[in-house]
Structures are given as C-alpha cells and as structure tokens.
C-alpha positions as CSV (number, residue, x, y, z in Angstrom):
1,M,0.0,0.0,0.0
2,E,1.4,3.4,-0.9
3,K,2.0,5.8,2.0
4,W,4.0,8.9,2.8
5,L,6.8,8.3,5.3
6,K,8.2,11.1,7.5
7,C,11.8,11.8,6.7
8,E,14.7,14.3,6.6
9,I,15.5,15.6,3.1
10,I,19.1,16.5,2.2
11,K,20.4,17.7,-1.1
12,G,21.5,14.9,-3.4
13,M,24.4,14.7,-5.8
14,F,22.3,15.5,-8.9
15,S,19.5,17.9,-9.5
16,D,16.9,15.1,-10.0
17,E,17.6,13.3,-6.7
18,V,17.7,14.0,-3.0
19,T,19.1,12.1,0.0
20,V,16.4,10.8,2.3
21,R,17.2,10.0,5.9
22,V,14.6,7.8,7.6
23,R,14.6,6.9,11.3
24,G,13.8,3.2,11.8
25,E,11.6,1.7,14.5
26,S,14.6,1.0,16.7
27,G,16.1,4.4,16.3
28,Q,18.7,3.6,13.7
29,S,18.9,5.9,10.6
30,V,18.9,4.9,7.0
31,A,20.0,7.3,4.2
32,V,19.4,6.6,0.5
33,F,19.2,8.6,-2.7
34,V,15.7,8.9,-4.2
35,P,14.3,10.7,-7.2
36,T,12.8,14.2,-6.4
37,S,9.5,13.0,-7.9
38,Q,9.1,10.7,-4.8
39,I,9.2,13.6,-2.3
40,E,6.1,15.3,-1.0
41,P,6.0,19.1,-2.0
42,N,6.5,20.3,1.6
43,Q,9.7,18.3,1.7
44,K,9.0,16.3,4.8
45,F,7.8,13.0,3.4
46,V,8.9,10.4,0.9
47,R,6.5,8.1,-1.0
48,V,7.0,4.4,0.1
49,R,5.3,1.1,-0.2
50,A,4.3,0.1,3.4
51,F,3.3,-3.3,4.8
52,E,2.3,-4.6,8.2
53,K,3.9,-8.0,9.1
54,Q,3.5,-9.6,12.5
55,G,2.7,-6.3,14.1
56,K,5.6,-4.4,12.6
57,F,5.4,-1.8,9.8
58,L,7.8,-2.1,7.0
59,A,8.5,0.6,4.4
60,V,10.1,0.0,1.1
61,L,12.0,3.1,0.0
62,P,12.0,4.2,-3.6
63,D,15.8,3.9,-4.1
64,E,17.6,1.7,-6.6
65,R,17.9,-1.2,-4.1
66,H,14.3,-0.9,-2.7
67,T,15.7,-0.7,0.8
68,S,13.3,-2.0,3.5
69,V,13.1,-0.4,6.9
70,A,11.0,-1.3,10.0
71,V,9.3,2.1,10.8
72,R,7.0,3.5,13.5
73,H,3.3,3.4,12.5
74,Q,2.9,7.1,13.5
75,D,5.6,8.1,10.9
76,L,3.3,6.8,8.0
77,Q,0.6,9.0,6.5
78,P,-2.0,8.1,3.8
79,A,-0.8,8.8,0.2
C-alpha cells in the first residue's frame, strides 16, 4: 500500500535526486538517494510502499535497491 513516510531531506548529488534519511523503529537511521519525484511538495515526506507484518510496519524506500526499513506506525501517512 502506498504511503508517505516522515523523513529528513538533504540535497542529493544530482538535480533530480535527494538524499532521504529515515529513522527506523529501533532508532537507527537509514539514508538513501531517491528521485525528487518521490518527495512530497512540503519536503518532509517520501513516498513508500508500506506493509504490516507480525505487528511491525515495513517501508520499502524508492531507491535503486528498494531498501526496506522497519518504521514506526505514526511516521506513516496516507498517500
């Protein structure tokens, strides 16, 4: 299911990408490059595919490797 995930946005290496830093459920941070088209206009959310599995919420980031991160439910918003 498509959702918006709260994140920190940092300038990327190229004009059509940004670096997205996401805080995982356990507090660890994950940073990946994503296309600017996957960022919400107010620059605080990235579009992800989200799943619930055994009571945990997983977000698949829109980077080249489709990085999966366990996230807090409250950091997800409807797309």
